[in-house]
C-alpha positions in Angstrom: -154.0 -14.3 -34.8 -151.2 -13.0 -37.2 -148.7 -13.0 -34.3 -150.7 -10.2 -32.6 -150.2 -8.0 -35.7 -153.0 -6.0 -37.4 -152.3 -5.7 -41.1 -152.7 -2.3 -42.7 -153.6 -2.3 -46.4 -151.8 0.6 -48.1 -153.8 3.1 -50.1 -151.5 5.7 -51.7 -153.0 9.2 -52.4 -151.8 11.2 -55.4 -151.6 14.2 -53.1 -148.7 12.6 -51.3 -150.0 10.9 -48.2 -150.2 7.2 -47.5 -153.6 6.0 -46.2 -154.8 2.6 -45.1 -158.0 0.9 -46.2 -160.7 0.0 -43.8 -160.3 0.4 -40.0 -156.7 1.5 -39.4 -154.3 3.0 -36.9 -154.9 6.3 -38.7 -158.6 6.7 -38.6 -159.6 5.3 -35.2 -160.1 7.5 -32.1 -156.8 8.4 -30.4 -157.8 6.4 -27.3 -158.2 3.2 -29.4 -155.0 4.0 -31.2 -153.2 4.1 -27.8 -154.6 0.7 -27.0 -153.5 -0.7 -30.4 -150.0 0.6 -30.1 -149.4 0.2 -26.4 -146.7 2.1 -24.5 -144.8 4.1 -27.1 -143.5 7.6 -27.9 -145.4 9.9 -30.3 -143.8 12.7 -32.1 -145.9 15.1 -34.3 -145.4 18.4 -36.0 -147.2 21.1 -34.1 -149.6 23.2 -36.3 -147.9 21.6 -39.3 -149.8 23.2 -42.2 -149.6 26.7 -40.8 -146.0 26.3 -39.9 -145.3 25.0 -43.4 -146.9 28.1 -44.9 -144.9 30.4 -42.7 -141.8 28.9 -44.2 -142.7 31.0 -47.3 -143.2 34.2 -45.3 -139.7 35.7 -45.6 -139.6 35.1 -49.4 -143.1 36.6 -49.6 -141.9 39.8 -47.9 -138.8 39.9 -50.1 -140.9 39.7 -53.2 -143.2 42.4 -51.8 -140.1 44.6 -51.4 -140.7 45.3 -47.8 -138.4 44.9 -44.8 -141.2 44.3 -42.4 -140.6 41.8 -39.7 -142.4 38.4 -40.2 -143.9 38.5 -36.8 -145.2 42.0 -37.2 -146.6 41.4 -40.7 -148.2 38.1 -39.7 -149.2 38.8 -36.1 -152.2 36.4 -35.9 -150.4 33.5 -37.5 -147.4 34.1 -35.3 -149.6 34.1 -32.2 -151.2 30.8 -33.4 -147.8 29.2 -33.8 -146.0 30.6 -30.7 -148.8 30.9 -28.2 -151.6 28.6 -29.4 -153.2 28.2 -26.1 -153.9 32.0 -25.8 -155.0 32.2 -29.4 -157.5 29.3 -29.0 -158.8 30.5 -25.6 -159.5 34.0 -27.1 -161.3 32.7 -30.1 -163.3 30.1 -28.1 -164.5 32.9 -25.7 -165.8 35.1 -28.5 -167.2 32.2 -30.6 -169.3 30.4 -28.0 -170.2 33.5 -25.8 -171.1 31.7 -22.6 -172.5 28.5 -24.2 -172.5 26.0 -21.3 -174.0 23.0 -23.1 -170.7 22.2 -24.8 -167.6 21.4 -22.7 -164.6 23.7 -23.0 -162.6 20.8 -24.5 -165.3 20.1 -27.2 -165.4 23.8 -28.0 -161.7 24.0 -28.4 -161.8 20.9 -30.6 -164.4 22.6 -32.9 -162.2 25.7 -33.1 -159.2 23.7 -34.0 -161.1 21.9 -36.8 -162.4 25.2 -38.1 -158.9 26.8 -38.1 -157.5 23.7 -39.8 -160.2 23.9 -42.5 -159.3 27.6 -43.1 -155.7 26.7 -43.3 -156.6 24.2 -46.1 -158.5 26.9 -48.0 -162.1 26.5 -46.6 -164.4 29.3 -47.6 -166.0 31.5 -44.9 -168.9 32.5 -47.0 -171.5 30.8 -49.2 -174.1 28.1 -48.7 -174.3 24.4 -49.6 -174.5 23.0 -53.2 -175.5 19.9 -55.0 -172.6 17.7 -56.2 -172.3 15.7 -59.4 -174.0 12.7 -57.8 -177.0 14.7 -56.7 -176.0 14.8 -53.0 -176.0 17.9 -50.9 -172.6 19.3 -49.8 -172.0 22.0 -47.1 -169.0 24.2 -46.8 -166.5 22.8 -44.3 -167.2 25.5 -41.7 -170.9 24.8 -41.8 -170.3 21.1 -41.0 -167.9 22.0 -38.2 -169.7 25.0 -36.5 -173.3 24.0 -37.1 -174.8 26.8 -35.0 -175.2 29.7 -37.3 -174.8 32.4 -34.6 -171.6 30.7 -33.3 -170.3 30.3 -36.8 -170.8 34.0 -37.5 -169.2 34.9 -34.1 -166.2 32.9 -35.2 -165.9 34.5 -38.6 -166.4 38.0 -37.1 -163.8 37.6 -34.4 -160.9 40.1 -35.0 -158.3 37.5 -34.3 -159.8 35.0 -36.8 -160.4 37.7 -39.4 -156.7 38.6 -39.2 -155.7 34.9 -39.3 -157.9 34.4 -42.4 -156.4 37.5 -44.2 -152.8 36.3 -43.4 -153.5 32.8 -44.6 -155.0 34.2 -47.8 -151.9 36.2 -48.5 -149.7 33.2 -48.0 -152.0 31.0 -50.1 -151.9 33.4 -53.0 -148.1 33.7 -52.8 -147.4 29.9 -52.6 -149.9 29.2 -55.4 -148.1 31.8 -57.6 -144.7 30.3 -56.9 -146.1 26.8 -57.8 -147.6 28.1 -61.1 -144.2 29.7 -62.0 -141.8 27.0 -60.8 -143.9 23.8 -61.3 -145.6 24.0 -64.7 -145.8 20.2 -64.6 -148.7 20.5 -62.2 -150.9 21.3 -65.2 -150.5 17.6 -66.2 -152.4 16.4 -63.2 -156.1 16.3 -63.8 -156.9 15.7 -60.1 -155.5 19.2 -59.4 -157.9 20.9 -61.7 -161.4 22.4 -61.4 -164.3 21.2 -63.6 -163.4 24.0 -66.1 -159.8 22.7 -66.4 -158.0 25.4 -64.4 -155.6 24.6 -61.5 -157.4 24.6 -58.2 -155.6 26.7 -55.7 -156.8 24.7 -52.7 -155.9 21.4 -54.4 -152.5 22.6 -55.3 -151.8 23.8 -51.8 -152.9 20.5 -50.4 -150.7 18.6 -52.9 -147.7 20.8 -52.0 -148.3 20.6 -48.3 -148.9 16.8 -48.1 -145.7 16.1 -50.2 -143.7 18.4 -47.9 -145.2 16.7 -44.9 -144.4 13.2 -46.2 -140.8 14.3 -47.0 -140.3 15.7 -43.5 -141.6 12.5 -41.9 -139.5 10.3 -44.2 -136.5 12.3 -43.1 -137.3 11.8 -39.4 -137.9 8.1 -39.9 -134.6 7.7 -41.8 -132.7 9.5 -39.1 -134.3 7.3 -36.4 -133.7 4.1 -38.4 -130.0 5.1 -38.6 -130.1 4.9 -34.8 -131.8 1.5 -34.8 -135.2 3.0 -34.0 -138.0 1.9 -36.4 -141.5 3.4 -36.4 -144.4 1.2 -35.4 -146.9 3.6 -37.0 -147.2 6.8 -39.0 -150.2 9.1 -39.1 -149.5 11.8 -41.6 -147.7 14.4 -39.5 -147.1 12.1 -36.5 -144.8 9.0 -36.0 -144.8 6.5 -33.2 -141.8 4.6 -31.9 -141.8 1.8 -29.4 -138.5 3.0 -27.8 
């Protein structure tokens, strides 16, 4: 059927990403994705959102009028980027405190999801709320780390606390730069809160996802110039047959 091709219906996001409707190469489990794509090469950007934020770190320090070294000023974020295995193992140990009902791999997966949520501005305090349609919404961390004790262990871990503080400083700086240099963002209703103000988390997502798309476009263009054409793209990853 279809010459052994599975059509992907494009669904563009105003935030900058390209999604596909229905079941797609993007939203299936990675094992099924491997079966769909067959033997191929995958390239993805490691810790992409955190790495993108750290691209602003030197300018942040210059504006703060300090000559501090980036690695010394942002030690937790640096550890996350340069020795992620050690960072994750430390946080997992203190978060799950001997929990043997969950495998180590599953625990690491939850930690990764929680840190990614924090990178995108997830709150570490507060409870659920009722949305405009009457449904109940939980904060992202509550849905990821459902065990209250383990969630508190995670938030209280010194490494995580330092990481959150550093991410907050970078978030505030990037948001201030966007407000100053990109006043046209005020024209986009999807970036505003219900009260009409720019949402920091939405603006950061918008900036990151556009930067991510631009970076992947550059990679695909360079590859195409060498006769290599992608068989799939999944946000910060791209797949080539050869």
